[in-house]
Residue frames relative to the residue before (quaternion, step in Angstrom):
aa qw qx qy qz dx dy dz
M 1.0000 0.0000 0.0000 0.0000 0.00 0.00 0.00
T 0.3523 -0.7259 0.5522 0.2097 3.56 -0.84 0.93
A 0.5124 -0.6438 0.4676 0.3230 3.54 -0.99 0.83
P 0.3671 -0.7268 0.5305 0.2359 3.58 -0.72 1.01
R 0.5605 -0.5583 0.4729 0.3879 3.52 -1.21 0.41
V 0.0574 0.7892 -0.6068 0.0746 3.55 -0.63 1.13
D 0.4475 -0.6467 0.5417 0.2967 3.52 -1.26 0.43
P 0.3544 -0.7654 0.4894 0.2215 3.61 -0.30 1.18
A 0.6072 0.5784 -0.3553 0.4129 3.58 1.10 -0.59
A 0.5918 0.5741 -0.3678 0.4300 3.61 1.22 -0.33
Y 0.7090 0.4081 -0.2320 0.5263 3.59 1.29 -0.29
D 0.3193 -0.7620 0.5284 0.1956 3.57 -1.03 0.72
R 0.7991 0.0059 -0.0354 0.6001 3.61 1.27 -0.15
F 0.2057 -0.7652 0.6051 0.0776 3.51 -1.31 0.55
S 0.0160 0.7737 -0.6333 0.0005 3.55 -1.29 0.36
V 0.2947 -0.6945 0.6132 0.2342 3.56 -1.34 0.21
V 0.0132 -0.8299 0.5544 -0.0606 3.57 -0.67 1.13
A 0.2798 -0.6817 0.6393 0.2196 3.50 -1.43 0.25
F 0.2758 -0.7797 0.5431 0.1453 3.57 -0.44 1.22
G 0.5160 -0.6010 0.5097 0.3357 3.53 -1.23 0.55
T 0.6274 -0.4928 0.4216 0.4311 3.56 -1.28 0.17
P 0.6849 -0.4677 0.3313 0.4500 3.63 -1.17 0.26
A 0.6443 0.5207 -0.3334 0.4500 3.61 0.98 -0.74
V 0.6542 0.4909 -0.3099 0.4847 3.60 1.00 -0.78
V 0.6322 0.5267 -0.3328 0.4607 3.58 0.94 -0.87
E 0.6799 0.4834 -0.2968 0.4647 3.61 0.87 -0.89
A 0.6397 0.5240 -0.3310 0.4546 3.60 0.96 -0.80
V 0.6719 0.4731 -0.2981 0.4857 3.59 0.94 -0.85
E 0.6253 0.5230 -0.3463 0.4642 3.62 1.00 -0.70
Q 0.6162 0.5341 -0.3434 0.4659 3.60 1.02 -0.74
I 0.6452 0.5008 -0.3148 0.4836 3.59 0.97 -0.83
R 0.6603 0.5221 -0.3133 0.4396 3.59 0.87 -0.95
R 0.6386 0.5361 -0.3344 0.4394 3.61 1.02 -0.73
A 0.6761 0.4797 -0.2876 0.4797 3.60 1.19 -0.49
L 0.6896 0.4594 -0.2550 0.4984 3.61 1.30 -0.14
P 0.6197 -0.4719 0.4231 0.4628 3.57 -1.25 0.13
P 0.5212 -0.6565 0.4324 0.3322 3.61 -0.93 0.76
S 0.5869 -0.5604 0.4489 0.3740 3.55 -1.19 0.61
G 0.5086 -0.6887 0.4431 0.2661 3.51 -1.10 0.75
R 0.7591 0.1633 -0.1529 0.6114 3.59 1.25 0.00
P 0.6938 -0.4705 0.3096 0.4488 3.59 -1.18 0.35
I 0.0935 -0.7922 0.6029 0.0134 3.54 -1.00 0.90
L 0.4669 -0.6778 0.5023 0.2653 3.54 -1.05 0.84
P 0.6035 -0.4905 0.4527 0.4363 3.58 -1.24 0.25
A 0.7436 -0.4236 0.2702 0.4412 3.59 -1.26 0.43
H 0.1947 0.7717 -0.5717 0.1993 3.54 -0.72 1.15
V 0.2695 -0.6785 0.6425 0.2329 3.50 -1.42 0.12
T 0.4055 -0.7101 0.5202 0.2465 3.56 -0.82 0.99
V 0.2423 -0.7724 0.5752 0.1173 3.54 -0.84 1.04
K 0.7584 0.0645 -0.0334 0.6477 3.59 1.03 -0.84
G 0.4685 -0.7312 0.4316 0.2443 3.53 -0.59 1.21
T 0.7274 -0.4775 0.3086 0.3842 3.47 -1.35 0.48
F 0.0052 0.7827 -0.6219 0.0243 3.52 -1.07 0.89
V 0.2142 -0.7666 0.5991 0.0865 3.53 -1.28 0.59
E 0.8312 0.2797 -0.1854 0.4432 3.51 -1.42 0.11
P 0.0750 0.8226 -0.5597 0.0660 3.60 0.68 1.02
A 0.4200 -0.7038 0.5174 0.2462 3.56 -0.91 0.95
D 0.7906 -0.0344 0.0704 0.6073 3.59 1.07 -0.78
L 0.2395 -0.8177 0.5078 0.1269 3.57 -0.01 1.28
D 0.6056 0.5473 -0.3591 0.4526 3.60 1.07 -0.61
E 0.6592 0.4893 -0.3061 0.4821 3.60 0.97 -0.81
I 0.6153 0.5307 -0.3428 0.4714 3.59 1.03 -0.76
A 0.6561 0.5059 -0.3094 0.4667 3.60 0.90 -0.92
A 0.6432 0.5185 -0.3252 0.4602 3.60 0.97 -0.80
R 0.6698 0.4869 -0.2991 0.4742 3.59 0.99 -0.79
I 0.6127 0.5261 -0.3457 0.4778 3.59 1.04 -0.72
R 0.6416 0.5321 -0.3169 0.4524 3.58 0.92 -0.94
A 0.6761 0.4929 -0.2989 0.4590 3.60 0.88 -0.92
C 0.6497 0.5076 -0.3196 0.4670 3.61 0.94 -0.83
C 0.6807 0.4863 -0.2915 0.4638 3.58 0.91 -0.89
A 0.6155 0.5518 -0.3495 0.4411 3.58 1.03 -0.71
E 0.7051 0.4500 -0.2553 0.4849 3.59 1.10 -0.68
A 0.6108 0.5545 -0.3486 0.4450 3.61 1.22 -0.31
R 0.3829 -0.6892 0.5589 0.2568 3.54 -1.27 0.41
P 0.5644 -0.5560 0.4649 0.3952 3.61 -1.12 0.52
F 0.0594 -0.7953 0.6033 0.0037 3.56 -1.16 0.62
T 0.3820 -0.6992 0.5559 0.2368 3.55 -1.33 0.15
L 0.1960 -0.7742 0.5941 0.0960 3.54 -1.01 0.89
T 0.0757 -0.7757 0.6261 0.0240 3.54 -1.12 0.78
T 0.3436 -0.7344 0.5448 0.2139 3.56 -0.86 0.94
E 0.2623 -0.7447 0.5987 0.1348 3.50 -1.31 0.57
A 0.8588 -0.1084 0.1102 0.4885 3.52 -1.06 -0.89
L 0.4772 -0.6217 0.5459 0.2961 3.49 -1.30 0.59
D 0.0427 -0.7792 0.6249 0.0247 3.55 -1.18 0.58
V 0.2438 -0.7329 0.6168 0.1518 3.54 -1.16 0.68
W 0.0950 -0.7627 0.6322 0.0978 3.56 -0.96 0.78
L 0.1692 -0.7785 0.6026 0.0469 3.49 -1.07 0.88
D 0.2331 0.7589 -0.5928 0.1352 3.56 -0.85 0.93
E 0.7235 -0.4663 0.3039 0.4084 3.52 -1.33 0.20
G 0.6831 0.5093 -0.2831 0.4403 3.59 1.07 -0.71
G 0.6847 -0.4132 0.2880 0.5268 3.56 1.26 -0.13
S 0.3689 -0.7533 0.5144 0.1784 3.52 -0.99 0.85
G 0.0671 -0.8042 0.5891 0.0413 3.54 -1.30 0.14
V 0.3426 -0.7046 0.5823 0.2168 3.51 -1.39 0.01
L 0.0079 0.8029 -0.5945 0.0421 3.55 -0.97 0.91
F 0.3670 -0.6420 0.6145 0.2748 3.49 -1.42 0.25
H 0.3700 -0.6706 0.5866 0.2632 3.58 -0.94 0.82
V 0.3035 -0.7325 0.5807 0.1847 3.58 -1.22 0.50
E 0.5349 -0.6284 0.4643 0.3216 3.56 -0.96 0.92
E 0.6051 -0.5536 0.4350 0.3717 3.53 -1.19 0.63
E 0.0273 0.7660 -0.6396 0.0587 3.56 -0.91 1.01
P 0.3936 -0.7727 0.4400 0.2334 3.62 -0.23 1.24
E 0.6551 0.5128 -0.3357 0.4418 3.62 0.92 -0.78
L 0.6204 0.5226 -0.3326 0.4809 3.61 1.05 -0.73
T 0.6722 0.5006 -0.3042 0.4527 3.58 0.85 -0.95
R 0.6415 0.5110 -0.3246 0.4712 3.60 0.96 -0.82
L 0.6663 0.4959 -0.3079 0.4641 3.59 0.87 -0.92
H 0.6159 0.5550 -0.3480 0.4378 3.58 0.95 -0.83
W 0.7406 0.4224 -0.2530 0.4572 3.58 0.64 -1.10
R 0.5962 0.5376 -0.3707 0.4670 3.60 1.09 -0.52
L 0.6614 0.4918 -0.3071 0.4758 3.60 0.95 -0.84
V 0.5989 0.5551 -0.3637 0.4481 3.59 0.99 -0.76
E 0.6896 0.4793 -0.2797 0.4654 3.58 0.86 -0.97
Q 0.6938 0.4999 -0.2814 0.4353 3.58 0.94 -0.87
V 0.7002 0.4431 -0.2698 0.4905 3.60 1.10 -0.62
K 0.4915 0.6715 -0.4253 0.3558 3.58 1.23 -0.48
G 0.7881 0.2827 -0.2329 0.4948 3.55 -0.90 0.93
L 0.7097 0.4146 -0.2604 0.5066 3.59 1.23 -0.35
A 0.7809 0.0705 -0.0409 0.6194 3.58 1.30 -0.20
T 0.4462 -0.6563 0.5347 0.2904 3.55 -1.32 0.23
T 0.2998 -0.7571 0.5498 0.1858 3.57 -0.68 1.06
I 0.1476 -0.7657 0.6149 0.1170 3.56 -1.14 0.64
Y 0.5037 0.5903 -0.4268 0.4645 3.54 1.31 0.37
S 0.2999 -0.8424 0.4146 0.1689 3.56 0.23 1.34
G 0.5754 0.6143 -0.3853 0.3783 3.62 1.03 -0.59
E 0.6134 0.5799 -0.3525 0.4040 3.56 1.04 -0.71
D 0.6552 0.5260 -0.3103 0.4446 3.58 1.10 -0.66
V 0.7638 0.3304 -0.1799 0.5245 3.59 1.18 -0.48
G 0.5952 -0.6308 0.3407 0.3631 3.59 1.24 0.38
V 0.5515 0.5962 -0.4012 0.4236 3.59 1.14 0.55
Y 0.0363 0.7664 -0.6398 0.0447 3.54 -0.95 0.97
L 0.0047 -0.8029 0.5932 -0.0593 3.56 -0.58 1.21
P 0.1730 -0.8191 0.5367 0.1048 3.60 0.15 1.21
H 0.0874 0.7870 -0.6002 0.1132 3.53 -1.03 0.90
L 0.3038 -0.6924 0.6182 0.2147 3.52 -1.37 0.24
T 0.2654 -0.7876 0.5400 0.1330 3.58 -0.43 1.25
V 0.2820 -0.7474 0.5795 0.1613 3.55 -0.94 0.93
V 0.7781 -0.1008 0.1136 0.6095 3.58 0.84 -1.00
Q 0.0601 -0.8092 0.5844 -0.0043 3.58 -1.08 0.72
Q 0.8236 0.2597 -0.1877 0.4680 3.51 -1.34 0.32
I 0.4688 0.6156 -0.4843 0.4083 3.55 0.84 1.06
P 0.6434 -0.5146 0.3725 0.4270 3.62 -1.16 0.34
A 0.6435 -0.5675 0.3628 0.3637 3.57 -1.11 0.77
E 0.6661 0.5025 -0.3204 0.4486 3.60 0.89 -0.83
D 0.6353 0.5116 -0.3309 0.4745 3.60 1.09 -0.64
A 0.6288 0.5309 -0.3377 0.4569 3.60 1.04 -0.76
K 0.6644 0.4928 -0.3074 0.4704 3.59 0.89 -0.88
A 0.6750 0.4932 -0.2917 0.4648 3.59 0.96 -0.85
A 0.6097 0.5855 -0.3480 0.4054 3.61 1.16 -0.53
V 0.5489 0.6604 -0.3960 0.3254 3.60 1.07 -0.65
P 0.7101 0.4282 -0.3097 0.4652 3.67 0.67 -0.87
V 0.5972 0.5492 -0.3634 0.4579 3.61 1.11 -0.59
I 0.6683 0.4905 -0.2973 0.4738 3.58 0.91 -0.93
E 0.6510 0.5182 -0.3225 0.4513 3.59 0.91 -0.90
R 0.6605 0.5024 -0.3120 0.4627 3.59 0.98 -0.80
L 0.7312 0.4367 -0.2446 0.4634 3.59 0.88 -0.92
A 0.7027 0.4536 -0.2770 0.4729 3.60 1.00 -0.73
R 0.1590 -0.8309 0.5069 0.1658 3.58 1.16 -0.73
V 0.7677 -0.0462 0.0494 0.6372 3.56 0.78 -1.01
G 0.6185 -0.5480 0.3976 0.3988 3.54 -1.22 0.21
F 0.5132 -0.6199 0.5003 0.3195 3.51 -1.32 -0.27
T 0.0654 -0.7490 0.6578 0.0459 3.54 -1.15 0.72
F 0.1406 0.8006 -0.5714 0.1130 3.56 -0.83 0.96
P 0.4761 -0.6619 0.4985 0.2944 3.56 -1.14 0.67
V 0.1903 -0.7419 0.6290 0.1331 3.53 -1.21 0.58
I 0.0115 -0.8132 0.5803 -0.0422 3.55 -0.59 1.21
E 0.7808 0.1132 -0.0930 0.6073 3.57 1.34 -0.04
T 0.2660 -0.7073 0.6190 0.2141 3.52 -1.35 0.25
A 0.2530 -0.7538 0.5842 0.1629 3.53 -1.31 0.23
L 0.3120 -0.6727 0.6362 0.2131 3.53 -1.12 0.77
V 0.0391 -0.8075 0.5882 -0.0218 3.55 -0.66 1.15
G 0.1123 -0.7809 0.6105 0.0694 3.53 -1.22 0.53
R 0.3233 -0.7210 0.5742 0.2141 3.54 -1.12 0.67
R 0.3238 -0.7848 0.5057 0.1532 3.52 -0.53 1.24
G 0.8549 -0.2127 0.1052 0.4614 3.54 -0.49 1.28
G 0.7213 -0.4577 0.2584 0.4511 3.60 0.93 0.81
T 0.6148 0.5482 -0.3606 0.4375 3.60 1.22 0.10
A 0.8431 -0.1097 0.1079 0.5153 3.59 -0.43 -1.17
W 0.4350 -0.6496 0.5591 0.2760 3.52 -1.27 0.59
E 0.0897 -0.7848 0.6123 0.0336 3.58 -1.12 0.74
T 0.4201 -0.6468 0.5639 0.2954 3.55 -1.20 0.55
I 0.2537 -0.7782 0.5624 0.1174 3.55 -0.76 1.10
A 0.7804 -0.1301 0.1187 0.6000 3.58 1.00 -0.86
T 0.2322 -0.7434 0.6033 0.1716 3.56 -1.25 0.42
F 0.1764 -0.7903 0.5844 0.0520 3.54 -1.18 0.69
P 0.3246 -0.7606 0.5251 0.2012 3.62 -0.46 1.13
L 0.4055 -0.6928 0.5435 0.2452 3.55 -1.17 0.64
G 0.8539 0.2425 -0.1499 0.4354 3.52 -1.20 0.64
T 0.4422 0.7077 -0.4550 0.3106 3.59 1.00 0.69
A 0.4675 0.6939 -0.4465 0.3172 3.61 1.25 0.00
């Protein structure tokens, strides 16, 4: 899919993600319906490949670089592991860690390098060499709700999720409201 002409100023943040399959997306949505809603807009089930960035100098150039990186990457499979709760002042949440996948890690760091200088990252791990892939179930909720969500998620998920990744998506959050897919990039087309 070619990146459509979009006005970057209409979005307050961007990211590159790998969406789960429709079955994984539906399973996570079922879990989310049983929990308090996230305190800010949340994407369908996904793993972030390139962390959130803002103020793109040239979104078309960023899309071209994402496309080139993805064309050189091979498709891979992701599997979730243990649940984890994070607690902080901005709101807590629950996530599944993702098993180490070398192709995902390579693609992540290649995208970090390719976007550097064209946008400002707000995903702090990238600045210190840390990448912790995960699938967020719920975010920005009170700490007590996050802790209480774990047994609900464990009961509904029963086992983790495994899904193939054959493309990534450049997504943008429109003015603090909903996230949208701006473009998709198939893996391994070089």
